[in-house]
Every structure is written in C-alpha cells, then in structure tokens.
N, C-alpha and C positions, 0 to 999 in steps of 0.2 A: 655474465658469469660468475657463478657463486665461489666463493673460495672457504674452505673449510678452515674454521678458527682452532678448532680442537677435535681431532679424532683419536680413539682409542680403538683398537681390535685385540681382543685379549680371551684367552680358552676360559670360560666360566666353570668353577669349579663347583656343577652339579653334573647329577648324573644325567647323562643323555642331552647335554646340552654342547653341542660343537663349536659354537663360536659366536661372539656378540660384538656390536661396535655403537660406539655414542659419539654422536658428532652435536657439535653446537656450532651457530653459525648466526650471523647477525646483517641486518640490511639496514639503510638509512637512506632520507632524502630531503634535501633542501630545495626552496625554491619559492616562486611567487604566483600569485593566482589573483587573477584581475574578475569581477563578477559587473556584469551591466545592471545599472539600476532598473528599479522597474515603477510603474505609477500605480497612484493609488486606486484600490478596488474595494466596492462592497461585496461581502459576501450574503447579501439578504436577497432573498428568493420571494419573489410575489406571484400569488395565486391565486386563480379567480375562487370562487367558491360554489355551492348547491343552490338550487332554486328552493330548498326548504331555508338554508341560513340566509337567504335573501328575504323571505318572507319574515324570518324572524326578527332581522334586523329593521325591516320594515316598519314592523308593530312596537319595536322597541324607540325608534327615534320617533315615532308618533306619540309615544306614552312619556317621552322623556324631553323631546324637543317642542313638542305641542303642534308638531306638522306632519301629517300623512304623506310622505312623498308619493308613495304608490310606486314603490319598486315593482317590478315585476322578474319571473325568472330569467327573463332576456337580458335584464339591466336596464330596460326602459325605464326613465324617470319622468314625472312632470314639477319637479321642483330644482330650481339649480343648484341647492346647497344638497341635493339627496346621494346616494352612491349612484355610479356611473358604470361602472364596470366589474359588478360583483361577480356577476353569472357567466360572462361572456367576456375574454379578456381581449381587449383591443391594443393596449400598450400600457406596458409597465408602468408609465406614469400616472396612466388612470387609475390602477388598479392602488397604485402611493397613495392617492389624493384619497381614494376612499379609504383608507387605512388612518387616514387623518380625520375622517367622517366618524369613523367607529370609537376613535380613541375620545371624541367628543361626546360620544353618546355615555361611554363608561366614567366618563369626569362627572356626566350629568347624576348619573344612577348613584356615584359616589356621594356626591352632595345631596340626595334625594334622603341617602343612607343616615347620613350625618343630622339630616335636617329631622328626620322623622320621630326620634326620641321616642319610639314606640315601647313600653313595657318597662319605662324606668333607666332605659340603656341607651347609650350612642352608636352602639354597633349591632350586628346580627349576632348576638349569644343569646337572644329569647327567640329560639326558632319556632317555640310554640306559638306565637303571634303569625296571625295569618299574614299582614303586612311586612314584617321580618323577613318571612319566608319568599314573599313574593319578590322583596327588592333582593336577597340573597341569588335565586334562582336569577331574575334580571342580568345581575352582574355576572354570574357563571354564564348564562349565556353569549354575552356580549364578549366576553374573555375569550370564549372559547372559538369564537367566527374571527376574533381579531387573530386570534392563534394560527389560525388556518390559512389567513389571508397573507401573511408574511413570517418569514422565519428566516433563521441565522444558519443557514446552510454550510457555509464555509466562514472560517475567521476573514475579516477584514484585513485585506492587505495595505499596510502604509506607505507610502512615496519614499523611495529610498534613491542613493545616491551612487553612482559608480564606487565598488569598491575595490581597493588591493591589498591584499595581505599575506603575510608569511605563509609557507605552508612546509612545516618540516615534521618529521617523525623517525624515529628510532623502535626496532625491534629485534628482539633476541628468541632464535629459536632453539629448541632439544629436540633431537631424534633418535632413537635407538632403535636397532635393530639387529635380531640373530636368526639363527637356524641349529634346530635339535637334529641328533644323529639320524634322527628317520626323515630328516628334510622337511620337517613343519617349520615354517617362517612365523615368526612375530616380533612386533613391534609398537614402537610408541611415540608420540610426539607431542609437543605442548608449546607456546609461547609465552614471556615473560609477563604478558597481563594475563594470563591464564593462572599465574602464582596465587592470587587473592584466594579464588575457591580452593585451590589445594591448601592453602594456608590452616583454613577452617579444620581440615583433617579428613576432607572428605576423599580429595584424591580425585573426583570425578571429571575434570576439568581436562581440555585436549583429546589426545583419541587414541585408541588402541586398537590393534588387530592381531588375527591369529590365522593363519592361510596354508591350506597345503591341497591333496588331491581334492579334499572335501569342498574347497571353495575357500572363500574370506568371510568371515565374521568380525566384523567392527562394532567398536562402541565408543561413546564421550559424544565430543561436540560433532553431530554430522548433519550434514545436508539431506534433502531428500533424494531417495534413489533416482527420481525423473530428473532431477538438476545435475547428478552426478552422470548421467547417460547424455542427454543432449545440449547441457552448458549454456555458454553465452555468445556472445557476440564478441570480436574482438574491440577491446577499448583502446580510447586515447589519453596521452597526457601524461603529466606527473603525479596526480592525487586521482585521475579517473574521472572528475568533473563531473559527478553525480552519479556515474556509471549507468547510464540513458543507454549504455549500451547492453545491459542485462535484465532478462526476463525476471518478473516479478513471481517467483515461486511462492506459492503460497506454502509448502512442506518445509518446516522448520524446526529447529529443535529436536530433530529424532536422536535418540541415543542408542539406536539397534540398527545393525545394517548386516544386508548378507548379499554377495556378490561369487557368482559362476561362471568361468570363462572356458571356451574351446573351441578353436577353429577360428578365430576373429570374432566371434560371438560374445557378447559379453549380456548377463541376465541379473538383474537387481531389484533387493528388496529392503526398505526400510520404514521404521517407525516409531512415534513416542511411547514410549511402556508408561508413561507419566497419565497419559490420557485413559481412564478406565473407561469411558463412556463416550458412545460415537466413535467414528472414526477419524484416526489420523494415521495415513500411510499410505505410502508411494511404492511404484513398480517403473522400471526401467528396463531397457533393451539398446543394445547398439550393434553395431558392426562394421569392423574397417577391415580394408583389404585393399589389393594392388591391382590396377587393371592399366597395363601398357606404360608401367612408371608413372602412373596417377594415381595418388591414394584419395581415397574414396571412405568418407565413414556417414554412415545412414542411422538416427536415433531416434527413438520416441518413449515418452513417458507419461504418468498419469499419477497422479494423487488424489486421493480422498481426503476433505477435513472436513468433519461435519456433515452439512448437506451439498458442498461445494466441490466440484471434479472438474479440476483442471489436466488439462491435455495438452503435451507441448510435443513436436515434432522437430528435428533439425537436420541438416546435410549439411555435408563440407568435401572440397576436392582441394588437392594441393599438389601442384606441378613446378618443379624447379622451385625459384622463390616466391610464387604467387600461390595463395592460400583463398578461397572465398565459402564462404559460410552464410548459409540460410537458416532461418527460425520463426516457427510462426507457434503461436500459444493460444489456447482458450480458455479460459477460467469459467465454467459451467454454472452459475451462483444460482441461476432462476429468477426471473424477475417476481415481485412482489406487486398486490394491487392495493387499494385503500379496501377498508372493512366497509359493509354499509352502515350509514350512520342512523342510530336511535335518537332523533331529534323529535321533539314536539312543540308546535306552536302556539307561540304566547299567544294569548287570547284573555279577553277579562275572566276573570276567576278561574283562570288556567293556571298550576304551581308546577307546573314541569319546566326543565331548564333545558336547554338546546345544549345538546352532547355533538361536538365535532366529529365527522369521521377519525378512525383510528388507522392510520398508515404504517403499514408494516414497514420494514427494513427495508430500503432500496439496495436490492443484492443483483442489479444489472451485471450479464456476461462482460467481464474485460479480455478483449482480444489483442493479441500484439504479433507484429508481424517485422522482421527485419532482416538485415544482410549486411555483412561488412567483409572488407577487400584488403590481404594483406600483401606488400611485397618487398621482399627481402635482397639488396645488394650488397654483398659484403658486410661491412658491419653498420649498413644502416637500413632501416625497416619504415617503410611508411604504409598508413592504416587509414581508411576511412571507414564509415559504418553510417545506417540510416534506421531509424526505429519508428513505428508508428504503433501508438495505445489507443485504444477506441471500445466507448462504453456508450450502451444507450441512452440517451436522453443530455449527453454530453458531447463537447466538442472534442474533437480528435485531439489529441496530443502529440505531436511530431517533434523528433530528436536527433541531430546529425552531425557526425563531428569528422574531424582529420587532425592527424598529428604523425610525429616523427620521431624516433628514437636513435640515435648513434653510439654504439657499444665502442669505449675505448678501453676495453679490459678492465672488470671489475667498477668501471664508474661509467654509466651510462648518463647521457645528454637526452631530454626529454623536455616535446613542446606539443601542446595540444590547443584546437580550440573547437568548441560545441555549441552548437545552436540547441537550448533548453526550450524548446517550443515557443521561439520570439526571443528570448533571451539570451545574449551572447555569454559564453565563460572561456576564460582563455588562462592556461598557466604553463610555465616553462620553469625547467632547474636540472638537477642532477640526481641521480640516486646511484648508492654504492652497496656494494656487497662485501663480506670478508666470510 
C-alpha cells in the first residue's frame, strides 16, 4: 500500500485549466542478499584453423625449427613436436598444445629478426631489404594464425566464495497530473535520481504526457512500445535477484511514444528520435477482456534496432487470486559467417603474409521463453517463475525462482530464492512506502 506523503489539488490560474494535482511519495527497503560463490573459469575459446593456415604453419616451422613436420590439411603429422589438431578439432587440450607450438615458432622468428641485423638495424624498419620484409611477413603470418586458434571470447571468471551483503535503497518520486476544461489530461513524473539531469537545465529527465480523444503522447525516459504491451513475468524477492524474470528488450532509451486505446484494445508506437540513421523503433498491441469472470490479456510487440528485429508475445489469465502469465521472445539478429581468407602459402622467394579469415560479429538469435504463477491469499502473495534463454552455439541459460510477500499495511515482508543458471541467490527483508 502506498501512502501519499504530500498531495495538493488546486485550481490553476490559467485559462482552460480546470484542476491539477501534485503528489510526492517515497519507497525504501532494507534487507540482506546471499550470493553463492562460483568456480574459476576461463573465457578462452580454442578453434581449429583452415587447411591453408596448416600449410603455412608447416612451412614456417620447417624454416625456423629446422624440421618439416609435414602437417596435412587433416592435421596428420609425422613428428611428435608438430601441430596435432589444427585443421580438425579433436579436443580442446590438443588445440591448446598446438597454440604453445605456434608460440614457439613466433619466438624463433623474433629471435631471427634480432639476429639478422640487416641494413644496419636490429628491427624491421628497413622494409626495402628483402630479408627484413620476409621476416616481417613470416611474423605477421604466425601471429595471425595464432589469433585464429585462440580468442578471449569472454572475461575470465575468478574463484569467489559465498557472499552476504546488505541491500538498502530509498527513492522519492514526484507525480503531477491535471485536466483542462476541455477534458484533455496531462501529467509528468520523475524520481529524485533524475534530478542530476534536470539540474543541468535540460529538464529532459523523467517522463511527460498529454492525452485525450486523439490518444496519448508521451516523451522523456520511455521504454519500447513492445515492452509496454507484452511486459515481463512476475518477479520474486526484495531486490529482484538479478531480474531474470524479465525479457531482454533491445528497444530502450526511447523518448517519443504514442498510444491509442479503444474497447480493451491498445495500440502503441515508440522511437528514439536521437537516432538519425537506421532503425530504432517499436510497435505494440494488447487486448484485455473478461470471459466468465476470468480476466484475459494477450499482447504482441516488435522492435527494430539497426538490422535486428525482436518479436515478443505474451498472454496472461487471472481468476480469483491466481494469475498465470506466459511469454516468448525472439531477437532475430541474423547469424554471420567468416569471410573467405586471402592467404598465401609461404614458399621460398615468396614475400606474401598469411592473413587470417575476418570473422564478422556473432549475432546469433536470442530466444527467450518463460512462465510465472502468482497466488494471492489475503495479505500474502506467493510467486514462482521459470525462464530459459537460448542462443545458437551457446549452452541454454535457465533461471527459476520462488518467493513470498506479506503486506502488513505500508510495510511488506519479502523473501526470494532464485536459481541463476545453477548459481543460488537468496534475499529477504522489508520494503515500505509513504
């Protein structure tokens, strides 16, 4: 229950303004959150390389190790010190060993550069000299192949122990609304943490609207119209525990929106007007109605940001104290593939360097699907949710949670437990409003 800290209603001394209201409210919370520790993990990704790269490394190793290991496109070798699984991936450990072998080749080439002293220098500045140019190209070739074999895809994760910390917060909200003599409604809202932007004189923080028979026009800090229509699943806990009940909507920072409602049907549009090239807009549609005492809501939304298109659908039913909601979302980024390499075999007398394939950004589709169930019994509400996120080439991420809230009249006791993709999060405490 929210209590109004300050509310005034007064006739505004402006022509055509019938009444206006300003209210100030505050919310706060105190509690504890426990986060389960995680094991250390590496973000390195080992990958096989092409037949051309295998051939080039074979030649480089023969040139700088003095041994021709006869590496084939299939990764077959005749020397125990040779690369073992560069063209066909057998195990990560095998490719990791190959990386160490390529590192040795790079060190040998660097040693040859220092020893060459061609043209009166101990470096490759004298590129007009054939020997210097050959050494430079060989070093570039080895480094490019090495970069293709191992990449830092994600940051390394350090070992961490279980952690319990305090979670507290306070927010003050300001809301104003009014109606003209002609029946046009208007209003604005902002939180205390929006004051920083307002202090600059811009006054663009928070949100503002005007509505009437023509619909509702909003500006300011807005979400996408697709999110406004389809929403999120019900969450648990005092802090939200990572908010894994929420869909990852790509449309955000929109500053212009429009809604029109009629007969339970609501249509919405929003965009970011700061984006002057490409797409950054969203559409939403929702319908709410009652069928035999059961409240039903169905919604769909779509956003376009650049070349990515996200489509989301949701449906919910409520009867008595029970509310069930399902949601599904697909962000169709469009997968990309590596560009054909422009490599050259390093042969005697050739001065061309191997160039690794240029891999475009991995924009694999992100699919999300989930379900939440809430049941209210007098002052107590019990909630549970489950959400799965799937992306091509990446293991599915699963989230689930259960929680309870007990309303004591302005003060609510809350507790939640979330499985954060096999990591446990727990919080409990009280939230209160004024």
